[in-house]
C-alpha positions as CSV (number, residue, x, y, z in Angstrom):
1,X,9.8,17.9,-16.8
2,X,10.7,17.2,-13.2
3,X,10.4,19.0,-9.8
4,X,12.3,19.1,-6.5
5,X,10.3,18.6,-3.3
6,X,12.4,20.1,-0.5
7,X,11.6,20.2,3.2
8,X,13.8,22.8,4.8
9,X,15.2,23.3,8.3
10,X,17.7,20.5,8.3
11,X,21.4,21.5,9.0
12,X,23.7,20.2,6.4
13,X,26.7,18.3,7.7
14,X,29.4,16.2,6.2
15,X,31.8,16.2,3.2
16,X,31.0,16.9,-0.5
17,X,33.3,16.4,-3.5
18,X,32.9,19.1,-6.2
19,X,32.7,18.0,-9.8
20,X,34.7,19.3,-12.8
21,X,33.9,22.9,-13.8
22,X,31.1,23.3,-16.3
23,X,32.6,26.6,-17.5
24,X,35.8,24.9,-18.2
25,X,34.9,21.5,-19.6
26,X,32.8,22.8,-22.5
27,X,35.7,24.9,-23.7
28,X,38.1,22.0,-23.3
29,X,35.8,19.8,-25.4
30,X,35.9,22.5,-28.1
31,X,39.7,22.6,-27.9
32,X,39.8,18.8,-28.7
33,X,38.4,19.6,-32.2
34,X,41.7,21.3,-33.0
35,X,43.4,18.0,-33.6
36,X,42.6,14.7,-35.3
37,X,44.5,12.9,-32.5
38,X,42.6,11.5,-29.5
39,X,42.1,13.7,-26.5
40,X,41.1,12.4,-23.0
41,X,39.4,14.6,-20.5
42,X,39.2,13.5,-16.9
43,X,37.0,14.9,-14.0
44,X,34.2,15.6,-16.5
45,X,31.0,16.4,-14.7
46,X,27.8,14.5,-15.6
47,X,25.7,17.4,-16.5
48,X,23.3,18.0,-19.3
49,X,25.4,20.7,-21.0
50,X,28.2,18.2,-21.5
51,X,25.6,15.8,-23.0
52,X,24.3,18.4,-25.4
53,X,27.7,19.4,-26.6
54,X,28.7,15.8,-26.9
55,X,25.8,15.1,-29.2
56,X,26.4,18.2,-31.2
57,X,30.0,17.2,-31.8
58,X,28.9,13.7,-32.8
59,X,26.5,15.2,-35.4
60,X,29.5,17.0,-36.9
61,X,31.2,13.6,-37.3
62,X,33.5,13.4,-34.3
63,X,33.8,10.4,-32.1
64,X,32.9,11.5,-28.5
65,X,32.3,8.9,-25.9
66,X,32.1,8.4,-22.1
67,X,34.6,6.1,-20.7
68,X,34.7,4.7,-17.2
69,X,33.9,7.1,-14.3
70,X,34.4,10.7,-15.1
71,X,36.4,10.3,-18.4
72,X,35.5,11.6,-21.8
73,X,37.4,10.4,-24.9
74,X,37.3,12.6,-28.1
75,X,38.7,11.9,-31.5
76,X,37.8,14.8,-33.9
77,X,38.7,13.5,-37.3
78,X,37.3,15.0,-40.4
79,X,34.2,17.2,-40.1
80,X,31.4,15.5,-42.1
81,X,29.4,18.7,-41.9
82,X,30.7,21.7,-39.8
83,X,27.2,22.8,-38.9
84,X,25.8,23.8,-35.5
85,X,22.0,23.7,-35.7
86,X,19.5,25.9,-34.0
87,X,18.4,23.1,-31.7
88,X,21.8,22.9,-30.0
89,X,22.2,26.6,-29.8
90,X,18.8,27.1,-28.2
91,X,19.6,24.6,-25.5
92,X,23.0,25.9,-24.7
93,X,24.7,29.2,-25.5
94,X,28.2,27.7,-25.1
95,X,27.7,25.8,-28.4
96,X,29.0,29.0,-29.9
97,X,32.4,28.2,-28.6
98,X,32.8,25.9,-31.6
99,X,33.0,28.9,-33.9
100,X,36.7,29.6,-33.4
101,X,38.2,26.0,-33.4
102,X,36.1,24.7,-36.4
103,X,36.8,27.8,-38.4
104,X,40.5,27.8,-37.9
105,X,40.9,24.0,-38.4
106,X,38.5,23.4,-41.3
107,X,38.3,26.8,-42.8
108,X,34.5,27.0,-42.6
109,X,31.5,26.6,-40.2
110,X,27.8,27.4,-40.1
111,X,26.7,28.1,-36.6
112,X,23.4,29.3,-35.2
113,X,22.9,32.4,-33.1
114,X,23.1,31.1,-29.5
115,X,20.4,30.6,-26.9
116,X,21.0,29.6,-23.3
117,X,19.8,31.1,-20.0
118,X,17.5,34.1,-20.1
119,X,19.7,36.6,-18.2
120,X,19.6,39.5,-20.6
121,X,21.4,40.4,-23.8
122,X,24.5,38.2,-24.3
123,X,25.7,39.4,-27.8
124,X,28.3,37.4,-29.7
125,X,29.3,40.5,-31.8
126,X,32.7,40.5,-30.1
127,X,33.3,36.8,-31.1
128,X,32.5,37.6,-34.7
129,X,34.6,40.7,-34.7
130,X,37.6,38.8,-33.4
131,X,37.2,36.2,-36.2
132,X,36.9,39.0,-38.8
133,X,40.1,40.6,-37.5
134,X,41.8,37.3,-38.2
135,X,40.7,37.3,-41.8
136,X,37.4,35.4,-41.6
137,X,34.5,36.4,-43.9
138,X,31.2,36.1,-41.9
139,X,27.7,36.6,-43.1
140,X,24.6,36.5,-41.0
141,X,21.2,35.4,-42.4
142,X,18.1,33.5,-41.2
143,X,19.5,33.1,-37.7
144,X,22.9,31.6,-38.8
145,X,26.5,32.8,-39.1
146,X,28.2,31.5,-42.3
147,X,31.9,31.8,-41.6
148,X,34.9,31.0,-43.8
149,X,38.6,31.6,-44.0
150,X,39.0,32.7,-47.7
151,X,42.7,31.6,-47.9
152,X,42.0,28.4,-46.0
153,X,43.7,29.7,-42.8
154,X,43.2,32.5,-40.4
155,X,46.0,35.0,-39.7
156,X,47.2,36.5,-36.5
157,X,45.7,39.8,-35.4
158,X,45.7,42.4,-32.6
159,X,42.4,42.0,-30.8
160,X,41.4,44.5,-28.2
161,X,38.0,43.8,-26.6
162,X,36.2,46.9,-25.3
163,X,35.5,45.0,-22.0
164,X,36.3,41.6,-20.6
165,X,34.4,38.8,-22.3
166,X,35.2,35.3,-21.1
167,X,33.8,33.3,-24.0
168,X,34.9,35.9,-26.5
169,X,38.4,35.6,-25.2
170,X,38.2,31.8,-25.4
171,X,36.8,31.7,-28.9
172,X,39.5,34.1,-30.1
173,X,42.2,32.0,-28.3
174,X,40.9,28.8,-29.9
175,X,41.0,30.4,-33.4
176,X,44.4,32.0,-32.9
177,X,46.4,28.8,-31.9
178,X,46.3,27.5,-35.5
179,X,46.3,30.9,-37.3
180,X,49.2,32.0,-39.4
181,X,51.4,34.4,-37.3
182,X,51.0,36.1,-33.9
183,X,47.9,37.2,-32.1
184,X,47.6,39.6,-29.2
185,X,44.3,39.6,-27.2
186,X,43.9,42.6,-24.9
187,X,41.2,42.8,-22.2
188,X,41.5,39.0,-22.1
189,X,39.6,37.1,-19.4
190,X,41.7,35.7,-16.6
191,X,39.1,33.4,-15.1
192,X,40.6,30.0,-13.8
193,X,38.5,28.3,-16.5
194,X,40.2,30.3,-19.2
195,X,43.6,29.5,-17.7
196,X,42.6,25.8,-17.7
197,X,41.9,26.1,-21.4
198,X,45.3,27.7,-21.9
199,X,47.0,24.9,-20.0
200,X,45.3,22.2,-22.2
201,X,46.2,24.0,-25.4
202,X,49.8,24.4,-24.4
203,X,49.9,20.7,-23.6
204,X,48.7,20.1,-27.1
205,X,51.6,22.1,-28.6
206,X,50.1,25.6,-28.7
207,X,52.3,28.6,-27.9
208,X,50.5,30.9,-25.5
209,X,51.8,33.3,-22.9
210,X,49.9,35.6,-20.5
211,X,52.2,38.6,-20.6
212,X,50.0,40.8,-18.4
213,X,46.9,40.0,-16.3
214,X,44.6,40.9,-19.2
215,X,46.9,40.2,-22.1
216,X,47.4,36.9,-24.0
217,X,49.9,36.5,-26.8
218,X,49.6,33.5,-29.1
219,X,52.1,32.4,-31.8
220,X,50.2,30.3,-34.3
221,X,51.4,26.7,-35.0
222,X,50.7,24.4,-37.9
223,X,49.3,21.5,-36.0
224,X,48.3,20.4,-32.5
225,X,48.5,16.9,-31.0
226,X,46.3,14.9,-28.6
227,X,46.4,15.3,-24.9
228,X,45.2,13.9,-21.6
229,X,43.9,16.7,-19.3
230,X,42.1,16.9,-16.0
231,X,39.3,19.5,-15.7
232,X,39.6,21.9,-12.7
233,X,37.0,21.8,-10.0
234,X,33.9,23.9,-10.2
235,X,34.3,27.0,-8.0
236,X,30.7,27.9,-8.5
237,X,29.4,24.6,-7.3
238,X,31.8,24.9,-4.3
239,X,30.4,28.4,-3.5
240,X,26.8,27.0,-3.7
241,X,27.6,24.3,-1.1
242,X,29.4,26.8,1.1
243,X,26.3,29.0,1.2
244,X,24.1,25.9,1.9
245,X,26.2,25.1,5.0
246,X,25.8,28.7,6.3
247,X,22.0,29.2,5.6
248,X,21.1,25.8,7.1
249,X,23.2,26.2,10.3
250,X,25.4,23.3,9.3
251,X,29.0,22.6,8.6
252,X,30.3,21.2,5.3
253,X,33.8,20.2,4.2
254,X,34.2,20.9,0.4
255,X,36.9,19.0,-1.6
256,X,37.9,18.8,-5.2
257,X,38.4,22.6,-5.6
258,X,41.4,25.0,-5.6
259,X,40.5,27.4,-2.8
260,X,42.5,30.2,-4.5
261,X,39.8,30.3,-7.2
262,X,37.3,31.5,-4.6
263,X,39.2,34.4,-3.2
264,X,36.6,37.1,-3.7
265,X,33.8,34.9,-2.6
266,X,35.6,33.8,0.6
267,X,36.3,37.5,1.3
268,X,32.6,38.2,1.3
269,X,32.0,35.2,3.7
270,X,34.6,36.8,6.0
271,X,32.7,40.2,5.9
272,X,29.4,38.5,6.6
273,X,30.8,36.5,9.5
274,X,30.6,33.0,8.0
275,X,33.3,30.8,9.6
276,X,35.5,29.0,7.2
277,X,39.0,27.5,7.0
278,X,41.2,25.8,4.5
279,X,43.5,22.8,5.1
280,X,45.3,20.1,3.2
281,X,48.1,20.1,0.7
282,X,47.6,22.1,-2.5
283,X,50.6,20.3,-4.2
284,X,48.8,16.9,-4.1
285,X,45.3,18.2,-4.4
286,X,44.0,17.3,-1.0
287,X,42.9,20.8,0.1
288,X,39.5,21.2,1.7
289,X,37.4,24.3,2.5
290,X,35.5,23.8,5.8
291,X,32.5,26.1,6.0
292,X,30.4,26.4,9.2
293,X,27.6,28.6,10.4
294,X,27.0,31.3,13.0
295,X,24.1,32.5,15.1
296,X,24.1,35.8,13.2
297,X,25.5,37.2,9.9
298,X,26.4,40.7,8.9
299,X,25.0,42.6,6.0
300,X,27.3,43.2,3.0
301,X,27.6,45.2,-0.2
302,X,28.6,43.1,-3.2
303,X,29.4,44.1,-6.8
304,X,30.0,41.5,-9.4
305,X,33.1,41.9,-11.5
306,X,35.2,39.8,-13.9
307,X,37.7,37.5,-12.2
308,X,39.3,38.0,-9.7
309,X,36.3,40.0,-8.6
310,X,33.1,38.5,-7.2
311,X,31.6,36.1,-9.8
312,X,28.2,37.0,-11.3
313,X,27.3,33.3,-11.1
314,X,27.4,33.4,-7.3
315,X,25.4,36.6,-7.0
316,X,22.0,35.0,-6.9
317,X,23.0,32.2,-4.4
318,X,24.6,34.8,-2.2
319,X,21.2,36.6,-2.0
320,X,19.8,33.7,0.0
321,X,22.6,34.2,2.6
322,X,21.8,37.9,2.6
323,X,18.2,37.3,3.6
324,X,19.6,35.8,6.9
325,X,22.0,38.7,7.6
326,X,21.3,41.5,10.1
327,X,20.6,44.8,8.3
328,X,20.4,45.8,4.7
329,X,22.6,44.1,2.1
330,X,23.1,45.4,-1.4
331,X,23.8,43.7,-4.8
332,X,25.1,45.5,-7.8
333,X,25.1,43.3,-10.9
334,X,27.5,44.7,-13.5
335,X,27.7,41.8,-15.9
336,X,24.2,40.9,-17.0
337,X,21.2,43.3,-16.9
338,X,18.5,40.7,-16.2
339,X,20.2,38.6,-13.6
340,X,18.0,39.8,-10.8
341,X,14.9,38.1,-12.2
342,X,15.1,35.3,-9.6
343,X,14.1,37.8,-6.9
344,X,10.4,37.5,-7.8
345,X,10.4,33.8,-6.7
346,X,12.6,34.5,-3.6
347,X,10.1,37.2,-2.5
348,X,7.3,34.6,-2.7
349,X,9.2,32.6,-0.1
350,X,9.3,35.5,2.3
351,X,12.4,37.5,1.3
352,X,12.3,41.2,1.7
353,X,14.0,42.7,-1.3
354,X,13.7,46.0,-3.1
355,X,14.8,45.9,-6.7
356,X,15.9,49.5,-7.5
357,X,16.6,48.8,-11.2
358,X,17.7,45.9,-13.4
359,X,21.2,45.9,-11.8
360,X,20.6,46.9,-8.1
361,X,18.8,45.2,-5.3
362,X,18.6,45.8,-1.5
363,X,17.9,42.8,0.8
364,X,16.7,43.3,4.3
365,X,17.3,40.7,7.0
366,X,17.1,38.5,8.8
367,X,13.8,37.2,7.5
368,X,12.3,33.8,7.8
369,X,11.8,31.9,4.5
370,X,8.8,29.7,3.9
371,X,8.1,26.8,1.7
372,X,6.3,27.7,-1.6
373,X,5.8,26.5,-5.1
374,X,8.3,28.3,-7.3
375,X,9.7,28.2,-10.8
376,X,13.3,28.1,-11.9
377,X,14.2,30.4,-14.9
378,X,17.9,29.7,-15.3
379,X,20.8,27.7,-13.9
380,X,22.0,30.0,-11.1
381,X,18.4,31.0,-10.2
382,X,17.8,27.2,-9.8
383,X,20.6,26.9,-7.3
384,X,19.3,29.9,-5.5
385,X,15.8,28.5,-5.0
386,X,17.2,25.2,-3.9
387,X,19.2,27.0,-1.2
388,X,16.2,29.1,-0.1
389,X,14.1,25.9,0.2
390,X,16.8,24.2,2.3
391,X,16.8,27.2,4.7
392,X,13.0,27.6,4.7
393,X,10.4,26.4,7.1
394,X,8.0,23.7,5.7
395,X,8.1,22.2,2.2
396,X,8.9,23.8,-1.2
397,X,8.1,22.5,-4.6
398,X,10.5,23.7,-7.3
399,X,9.7,23.4,-11.0
400,X,12.2,23.7,-13.9
401,X,14.8,21.3,-12.5
402,X,16.3,20.8,-16.0
403,X,18.0,24.2,-15.6
404,X,19.9,23.0,-12.5
405,X,20.9,19.8,-14.3
406,X,22.7,21.9,-16.8
407,X,25.5,22.8,-14.4
408,X,25.2,20.8,-11.1
409,X,26.1,17.1,-11.1
410,X,23.6,15.0,-9.1
411,X,22.8,17.9,-6.8
412,X,20.0,16.2,-5.0
413,X,22.1,13.1,-4.1
414,X,25.0,15.3,-2.9
415,X,22.5,17.2,-0.7
416,X,20.9,14.0,0.6
417,X,24.4,12.8,1.6
418,X,24.7,16.0,3.7
419,X,21.3,15.4,5.4
420,X,19.0,17.4,3.3
421,X,15.4,16.3,2.7
422,X,15.0,16.6,-1.1
423,X,13.6,14.4,-3.7
424,X,13.0,14.6,-7.5
425,X,9.6,13.8,-8.8
426,X,8.0,13.8,-12.2
427,X,6.0,17.0,-12.9
C-alpha cells in the first residue's frame, strides 16, 4: 500500500505525452488470443491492469512478454487450461473480455464473475446473452460461468443490445469473428477504443464493417493471423491532464492523442471558458492539444453519455474544475449509479456539493480547496483527488494509490515533469 503526498498551488507548465489507452489495450490483448501466430502491440501503457491481464494469459498457457520500450509480444498457442480464476476477476473486471475469444477459438472457457471498481452494478448478463445467441451453452455456479460451444464452433447471430454496452459489444465482436456465418450487432458501441479493436481484428483477417453508427456486421472466418498494431492514445488520461492545467492556473501541451476523440470533452471546456487549441499534423501523428487557464470559469451542465457523448470516466475529474467555476454546475451520471461516491472525499477538501440522488449532483463555486487526508475508492476517483490536491492550498495525503496505477502510467513522474510537488510514499 502506498500514498501520494501532494502540495498544491503550483501551476503546471510544459508538455506531457499520453500513454496508450487502457480501455483499448486490454481488448487488443484479448484479440491476440484468437490466433496462434505472434501478435505485437506497441504503445502499450505500463499500468497494473496490463500486468494483471498478462499474468492471467500466462496462466492459461500463452507466451506474453514485454519487449523493449512500450512493446508487448503475445503468442497464444494452445490453451493449457482455459480458466480465468476469481483472483484475476476481482482485481480487474476487464478480465471478462476473455470470454468471447477463448470460447470461439477453443470451444470452452471457465471464467469468474468479474470484480473491478466499486461504481455500482456492472452486470455481464448482456455478454452471456450474446454468447448464448451464438450457440453457446453457459451455466453459472459457485461464482463461475462454465461456457462451451456444443458443436465446437459458435454460429452467427443477430444481437440487439437493449442499450449501448462497450465491453458487451467487444466481447460479442471477439466471439463473432471466428463464428460460422454472419453476425449483426445492434446498439453497438462506437467508442474510439472499440474502433481500435475493429482495426486490429481486420488487420488479422477478420471481416467487419460498421454499416451504421451503432451497427456492426461481421462475416465469420475460419482463421486469423498475427499482426503488429499500435494502441491509440488514452483520451481519458489526456482529459485528466487538460483539467490539471486549468485548475492549477497553468498551461500544458498534450501529445500522443487524437484530438477528435475528445470532442464532447473539449466542447465542455469551451462552455466553461477554458482556453485550448490544437495544432500539428494529424496525418503524421504530431497533433498537440494546448490547454491553458483563465482567471474565471463558467458553470456548466454535463450529462454523461456513450461516445460521442461526454465520457463517464471524465465526469469525476471534471467535478474538480466545476468547484472553481462561478455559479452552480450540475452533473447527471447516466451510465453508472454509484459513480458519485468520490464526492464525499471532495467535500472533505472544501468542495460545496449537493448530491440530489445517486445520479445527480450540484457543485457550487468558486470554492477554495484545502489539503486533507483522503482515500481513493476507484480509478477515476483517484485521478479526481489528485487533481483536487494539485489545486488545493497546503498538503494532501491520498491513500489507495493502487487504484490510480491501474490506468495511469507513472502519473506522479509526469506531474513532477510539469512542476507539481508530488511524491509517493509507503503507507
